[in-house]
C-alpha positions as CSV (number, residue, x, y, z in Angstrom):
1,M,0.0,0.0,0.0
2,S,2.8,2.4,0.9
3,V,4.5,1.8,-2.4
4,W,1.2,2.6,-4.3
5,I,0.8,5.8,-2.4
6,T,4.4,6.8,-3.0
7,R,4.1,6.2,-6.7
8,G,0.4,7.1,-7.2
9,V,0.2,10.5,-5.4
10,P,2.8,12.2,-7.6
11,A,1.1,10.8,-10.7
12,L,-2.2,12.2,-9.6
13,L,-0.6,15.6,-9.0
14,V,1.0,15.6,-12.4
15,L,-2.4,14.7,-14.0
16,A,-4.2,17.4,-12.0
17,L,-1.6,20.0,-13.1
18,L,-1.9,18.8,-16.7
19,V,-5.7,19.2,-16.6
20,V,-5.5,22.7,-15.0
21,G,-2.8,23.7,-17.5
22,L,-4.9,22.6,-20.5
23,A,-7.9,24.4,-19.1
24,W,-5.9,27.6,-18.7
25,L,-4.4,27.3,-22.2
26,F,-7.7,26.5,-24.0
27,Q,-10.1,28.3,-21.7
28,R,-11.6,30.5,-24.4
29,S,-12.6,27.4,-26.3
30,L,-14.6,26.4,-23.2
31,I,-16.2,29.8,-22.7
32,Y,-17.0,30.8,-26.3
33,L,-18.9,28.3,-28.4
34,P,-19.7,30.1,-31.7
35,D,-21.6,28.8,-34.6
36,G,-19.2,30.4,-37.1
37,S,-21.0,29.2,-40.2
38,P,-22.3,31.9,-42.6
39,V,-25.9,32.9,-42.0
40,P,-28.4,33.4,-44.9
41,P,-29.6,36.8,-46.0
42,A,-31.8,38.4,-43.4
43,A,-34.9,38.8,-45.6
44,T,-35.0,35.0,-46.2
45,V,-35.4,34.4,-42.5
46,L,-37.3,37.5,-41.4
47,P,-39.4,39.2,-44.1
48,G,-38.5,42.9,-44.3
49,A,-35.2,42.5,-42.4
50,R,-32.0,43.7,-44.0
51,D,-28.3,42.8,-43.6
52,V,-26.2,45.5,-42.1
53,T,-22.4,45.8,-41.4
54,L,-21.0,47.0,-38.1
55,I,-17.5,48.4,-38.1
56,T,-15.6,48.0,-34.8
57,A,-13.0,50.3,-33.4
58,D,-10.3,47.8,-34.3
59,G,-11.4,47.6,-37.9
60,L,-13.5,44.4,-38.1
61,R,-16.6,44.3,-40.3
62,L,-19.3,42.3,-38.5
63,G,-22.5,41.1,-40.1
64,A,-25.8,41.8,-38.3
65,W,-29.5,41.9,-39.1
66,H,-31.8,44.9,-38.7
67,V,-35.5,43.9,-38.3
68,P,-37.9,46.9,-38.6
69,A,-41.0,47.2,-36.5
70,A,-44.1,45.6,-38.2
71,G,-47.1,47.9,-38.1
72,P,-47.1,51.1,-36.0
73,A,-43.6,51.7,-34.6
74,R,-43.1,52.6,-31.0
75,G,-39.9,54.6,-31.6
76,V,-37.9,52.0,-29.6
77,S,-35.1,49.7,-30.9
78,V,-33.8,46.7,-29.1
79,L,-30.1,45.8,-29.3
80,V,-29.9,42.0,-28.8
81,A,-26.5,40.7,-27.6
82,G,-26.6,36.9,-27.7
83,G,-25.0,34.4,-25.3
84,N,-21.8,32.4,-25.8
85,A,-23.2,29.9,-28.4
86,G,-25.0,29.9,-31.7
87,N,-25.4,33.0,-34.0
88,R,-28.0,35.6,-34.9
89,M,-30.2,33.1,-36.8
90,H,-31.0,31.3,-33.6
91,R,-32.4,34.5,-32.2
92,A,-34.8,35.1,-35.1
93,P,-37.9,34.1,-33.1
94,L,-37.1,36.8,-30.6
95,A,-36.7,39.4,-33.3
96,R,-40.0,38.3,-34.9
97,A,-41.9,38.5,-31.7
98,L,-40.6,41.9,-30.8
99,A,-41.0,43.4,-34.3
100,S,-44.6,42.2,-34.4
101,R,-45.3,44.4,-31.4
102,G,-43.8,47.6,-32.9
103,L,-40.2,47.3,-31.8
104,S,-37.2,47.5,-34.2
105,V,-34.5,44.9,-33.4
106,L,-30.8,44.7,-34.2
107,L,-29.5,41.1,-34.0
108,M,-25.8,41.4,-33.8
109,D,-23.1,38.7,-33.9
110,Y,-19.8,39.0,-32.1
111,R,-16.4,38.4,-33.8
112,G,-16.0,34.8,-34.7
113,Y,-19.8,34.2,-34.7
114,G,-22.1,33.9,-37.7
115,G,-19.3,34.0,-40.3
116,N,-17.7,37.1,-38.8
117,P,-13.9,37.5,-38.7
118,G,-11.9,37.6,-35.5
119,R,-11.8,35.6,-32.3
120,P,-14.0,36.3,-29.2
121,S,-12.7,37.7,-26.0
122,E,-14.0,40.0,-23.3
123,A,-12.3,43.1,-24.8
124,G,-13.3,42.1,-28.3
125,L,-17.0,41.7,-27.5
126,A,-17.0,45.1,-25.8
127,L,-15.8,46.6,-29.1
128,D,-18.5,44.6,-31.0
129,V,-21.4,45.8,-28.9
130,R,-20.2,49.4,-29.1
131,A,-20.3,49.2,-32.9
132,A,-23.9,47.9,-32.6
133,R,-24.8,50.8,-30.3
134,E,-23.3,53.4,-32.7
135,H,-25.3,51.9,-35.6
136,L,-28.6,52.3,-33.6
137,A,-27.7,55.7,-32.3
138,R,-28.2,57.0,-35.9
139,S,-31.8,55.9,-35.9
140,G,-33.0,58.4,-33.4
141,D,-35.0,55.7,-31.5
142,A,-34.8,55.1,-27.8
143,V,-32.7,52.0,-27.3
144,I,-33.1,49.0,-25.0
145,Y,-30.1,46.8,-24.4
146,F,-31.1,43.1,-24.3
147,G,-28.4,40.8,-23.1
148,E,-28.7,37.0,-23.1
149,S,-26.5,35.1,-20.5
150,L,-23.0,36.1,-21.5
151,G,-24.5,38.9,-23.5
152,A,-26.0,40.3,-20.3
153,A,-22.5,40.9,-19.1
154,V,-21.6,42.5,-22.4
155,V,-24.5,45.0,-22.4
156,T,-24.1,45.8,-18.7
157,E,-20.5,46.9,-19.2
158,L,-21.7,49.0,-22.2
159,A,-24.6,50.5,-20.1
160,A,-22.1,51.7,-17.5
161,E,-20.4,53.8,-20.2
162,H,-23.4,54.6,-22.5
163,P,-26.7,54.3,-20.5
164,P,-29.6,53.0,-22.6
165,A,-33.2,53.9,-22.2
166,A,-33.7,50.6,-20.5
167,L,-31.9,47.3,-19.8
168,L,-33.1,43.7,-19.9
169,L,-30.8,41.0,-18.6
170,R,-31.8,37.5,-19.5
171,S,-30.3,34.7,-17.4
172,P,-27.4,36.9,-16.2
173,F,-24.6,35.7,-13.9
174,T,-22.9,37.8,-11.2
175,D,-19.5,37.3,-12.9
176,L,-18.0,34.7,-15.2
177,A,-16.1,33.0,-12.4
178,D,-19.3,32.3,-10.5
179,A,-20.9,30.8,-13.5
180,G,-17.7,28.9,-14.5
181,Q,-17.5,27.3,-11.1
182,V,-21.0,25.8,-11.5
183,N,-20.0,24.3,-14.9
184,Y,-16.5,23.2,-14.0
185,P,-16.6,22.5,-10.3
186,F,-13.3,20.5,-10.4
187,L,-11.3,23.5,-11.6
188,P,-10.0,26.6,-9.7
189,V,-11.9,28.8,-12.1
190,R,-11.4,32.2,-10.6
191,P,-7.6,32.4,-10.6
192,L,-7.4,30.8,-14.1
193,L,-9.7,33.2,-16.0
194,W,-8.5,35.8,-18.5
195,D,-12.0,37.2,-19.2
196,R,-14.0,38.1,-16.1
197,F,-17.2,39.8,-17.1
198,P,-18.0,41.4,-13.7
199,V,-21.7,42.0,-14.1
200,T,-22.7,43.2,-10.6
201,E,-19.6,45.4,-10.4
202,H,-20.6,47.3,-13.6
203,L,-24.3,47.2,-12.8
204,A,-23.7,49.2,-9.6
205,G,-23.3,52.3,-11.8
206,V,-26.3,51.7,-14.1
207,H,-29.4,53.6,-12.9
208,V,-31.7,53.0,-15.9
209,P,-34.9,50.9,-15.7
210,T,-33.7,47.3,-15.5
211,T,-35.5,44.0,-15.7
212,V,-34.0,40.6,-15.0
213,V,-35.6,37.5,-16.5
214,F,-34.4,34.0,-15.7
215,G,-35.6,30.4,-15.3
216,S,-36.1,28.5,-12.0
217,R,-34.5,25.3,-13.4
218,D,-31.5,26.8,-15.1
219,T,-28.5,24.5,-14.6
220,I,-26.0,26.6,-16.6
221,V,-26.6,29.9,-14.8
222,P,-28.4,28.9,-11.6
223,A,-31.4,31.1,-10.6
224,R,-29.5,32.2,-7.4
225,L,-26.9,34.0,-9.6
226,S,-29.6,35.8,-11.6
227,R,-31.5,36.8,-8.4
228,A,-28.3,38.3,-7.0
229,V,-27.9,40.3,-10.2
230,A,-31.5,41.6,-9.8
231,E,-30.8,42.5,-6.1
232,A,-27.7,44.5,-7.3
233,A,-29.5,46.5,-9.9
234,P,-30.1,50.1,-8.8
235,G,-32.8,50.7,-11.4
236,L,-34.6,47.4,-10.9
237,V,-38.2,47.4,-12.3
238,R,-38.8,43.7,-11.5
239,G,-37.3,40.3,-11.6
240,V,-39.2,37.7,-13.7
241,E,-38.6,34.1,-12.7
242,I,-40.1,31.7,-15.2
243,A,-41.1,28.6,-13.3
244,G,-39.6,25.4,-14.7
245,A,-37.6,27.0,-17.4
246,G,-34.0,25.9,-18.3
247,H,-31.3,28.1,-19.8
248,N,-32.1,27.5,-23.5
249,D,-35.8,26.9,-23.4
250,R,-38.0,28.4,-26.1
251,V,-39.8,30.7,-23.6
252,F,-36.6,32.8,-23.6
253,L,-37.1,33.6,-27.3
254,D,-40.8,34.4,-27.8
255,G,-42.5,33.4,-24.6
256,S,-45.2,35.8,-23.3
257,E,-43.4,36.5,-20.0
258,L,-40.1,37.6,-21.7
259,V,-41.9,39.5,-24.5
260,G,-44.1,41.2,-21.9
261,A,-41.1,42.3,-19.9
262,V,-39.5,43.9,-23.0
263,L,-42.7,45.7,-23.8
264,E,-43.0,47.0,-20.3
265,L,-39.6,48.5,-20.6
266,A,-40.4,49.9,-24.1
267,E,-43.3,51.8,-22.6
268,R,-41.0,53.4,-20.1
269,A,-38.4,54.1,-22.8
270,A,-40.8,55.6,-25.3
């Protein structure tokens, strides 16, 4: 037994260090899961939508979709920043639901997503969402920032610098380390991270009307993290906990509770 311990413990330590080292080296491949395939023309997915190009401060040209309001427009645009996976085509049901209720929608894709050039990082996504905001600023509409999961962190950081008319955070985490520890409990996540996305830290300086929407059965970003974000929001309108909903359920695209929360903010914004 003593021989096994003498030989086995160092081998386990080496294995643990190897796992941690690989996680550190390839961490952005674990955080960002883009669907990088090119997306079809906007109008083939959402009638009346058009393809637009966002130009970032570091010179990238990013594809996005602008979806105009159907019927009487409310004079409000929604900037949709997606989560860490997929691309803008996966958010088409959300844009359709909001546009049908008189809101214009900009579905952006980050660098590396939806056929866009570049590789995602915290600093890169911040530049990407700023380019989206600048595009909408020319419309004259009041703007709601809508951030989904990781996108909630992206738009909260933006809101601290450029306050919107209102802010909707869907399934937000308090910071990336807290969410990462849930998904990788065997790793020392916090000291390993390059990208931190400190949502509650940025949110402390955001005093616009804010709604937090999340699911009670979310296993990726647990409800307790989203509740903590709601509690930290100085401009909280309300927290909307959708009973039984998981992180990627359809109710977070065109469900009545989510759409209703956006419309409530739109009334305040308009």
